[in-house]
C-alpha positions in Angstrom: 79.3 120.8 82.6 79.6 117.0 83.2 77.4 115.2 85.7 78.9 113.4 88.6 79.0 109.7 87.9 79.4 107.5 91.1 80.1 104.4 89.0 83.4 105.9 87.9 84.5 106.4 91.5 83.3 102.8 92.4 85.2 101.5 89.4 88.4 103.3 90.4 88.0 102.1 94.0 87.7 98.5 92.9 90.7 98.8 90.6 92.8 100.2 93.4 91.7 97.4 95.7 92.5 94.7 93.1 96.0 96.3 92.5 96.5 96.3 96.3 95.5 92.6 96.5 98.0 91.7 93.8 101.0 93.2 95.7 99.9 92.6 99.3 100.6 89.7 101.7 103.7 88.3 100.1 105.1 87.6 103.6 104.4 84.4 105.5 101.4 84.3 107.7 101.8 82.8 111.2 99.1 82.4 113.8 97.9 80.1 116.7 94.6 78.3 116.7 92.4 77.9 119.8 93.7 74.4 120.5 97.2 75.9 121.0 98.8 74.7 117.7 101.0 77.2 115.9 100.2 77.4 112.1 102.6 78.7 109.5 101.1 79.0 106.0 103.3 77.9 103.2 102.1 77.4 99.6 98.8 75.7 100.5 95.5 77.3 100.0 93.8 78.7 103.1 90.5 80.4 103.7 90.1 82.8 106.6 86.5 83.7 107.5 86.5 86.8 109.9 83.5 86.6 112.3 82.0 88.2 115.3 79.6 86.1 117.4 77.5 89.1 118.1 77.2 90.3 114.5 73.6 89.7 113.1 74.9 89.0 109.6 77.5 86.4 110.9 74.7 84.7 112.8 72.6 84.4 109.6 75.5 82.4 108.1 75.4 79.8 110.8 74.8 76.5 109.1 76.7 77.6 106.0 80.2 77.1 107.5 79.6 73.3 107.9 78.6 73.2 104.2 81.6 75.2 103.1 83.9 72.7 104.7 82.0 69.8 103.3 82.2 71.2 99.8 86.0 71.9 100.2 87.4 69.1 102.3 91.0 69.5 101.2 91.1 73.2 102.0 92.3 74.7 105.3 89.5 76.9 106.5 90.0 79.0 109.6 87.4 81.1 111.5 88.9 84.2 112.9 87.3 86.1 115.8 88.8 89.5 116.4 88.9 91.5 119.6 87.5 90.6 123.0 84.6 88.2 122.4 83.2 86.1 125.2 84.4 82.5 125.0 81.0 81.1 125.9 79.5 83.1 122.9 82.2 81.7 120.6 81.6 78.2 121.8 77.8 78.4 121.1 78.5 80.0 117.7 81.1 77.4 116.7 79.1 74.4 118.1 76.3 75.2 115.7 78.6 74.4 112.7 80.8 71.8 114.5 83.8 74.1 114.1 86.7 72.4 116.0 89.2 74.4 118.1 91.9 73.5 115.6 90.1 75.8 113.1 89.3 78.8 115.4 91.7 81.7 115.6 91.4 84.3 118.4 92.8 87.6 117.0 92.5 89.7 120.2 95.0 92.2 119.0 93.7 92.4 115.4 97.1 91.3 114.1 95.7 88.8 111.5 93.0 91.2 110.5 95.6 93.9 109.8 97.9 91.5 107.9 95.0 90.2 105.7 93.3 93.6 105.3 90.0 92.3 106.9 87.7 95.2 107.8 84.2 93.7 108.2 82.6 90.5 109.6 81.7 88.3 107.9 84.5 88.5 105.4 86.6 85.9 103.6 90.2 86.0 102.7 91.7 83.3 100.5 95.5 82.9 100.5 97.6 80.7 98.2 101.3 80.9 97.9 101.4 83.6 100.6 99.4 85.9 98.4 95.8 87.1 98.8 93.8 85.6 95.9 90.3 86.7 97.1 89.0 89.3 99.6 85.4 90.0 100.3 81.9 88.5 100.7 81.3 84.8 101.2 78.4 85.0 98.7 76.0 87.5 97.3 73.2 87.0 99.9 73.9 90.4 101.5 74.2 93.2 98.9 73.9 96.0 101.4 73.1 96.5 105.1 69.5 95.9 106.0 68.6 93.7 103.0 69.3 90.1 102.1 68.2 87.4 99.7 66.7 84.2 101.0 69.5 82.3 99.2 72.7 83.2 97.5 73.0 82.9 93.7 76.8 83.4 93.6 79.2 81.8 96.1 82.4 83.9 95.8 84.4 81.7 98.1 83.5 78.4 96.3 84.1 80.0 92.9 87.5 81.3 93.9 88.5 77.9 95.4 87.4 76.1 92.2 89.5 78.5 90.1 92.6 78.0 92.3 92.1 74.2 92.3 92.2 74.3 88.4 95.3 76.6 88.6 93.4 79.4 87.1 93.2 83.1 88.1 90.3 84.0 90.4 87.7 85.8 88.1 86.4 88.0 90.9 89.3 88.7 93.3 87.5 91.4 95.3 84.0 92.1 96.5 82.9 94.8 99.0 82.0 92.8 102.2 78.8 93.8 104.1 78.5 93.5 107.8 79.8 94.6 111.2 83.1 96.7 111.2 86.2 95.3 112.7 87.3 98.1 114.9 90.8 97.7 116.4 91.4 99.6 119.6 
């Protein structure tokens, strides 16, 4: 009798997720930022970082969002807050990294989260040409709930953006995000 091997299930799960990414999100993405401007993504590269101002892991990333933008000045980066979150909490959270209202998306009805298959905060989704090119963790700092490294050794978002800027395929198109669940009502 063969022993149960959880790695096989994990491998198959990742393979299914990668296949799903390849065929998902071929439709255009439209949304409105906090400043009131309507955005329609075309062929440009865009990064969506799904956040929750109350999530402890999201809070630990404060300070990193400013660096992410500084390292990728040509990339459109949007910070998506799902559900009903207090505006004052969002302002405090976003002020920490100087995130302007033109980059904040309030996804009260979870429409963008559903379209982009976001399930956890923090979670990154990178789109190019109306296709999902990366879905998952920002970096490898949080491997599982309850434990973290002092510093990340792999930045998945920066690596994916570099590959896309070189017109190459993203080497790691999916990672399992760790954090607070996005729970649509």
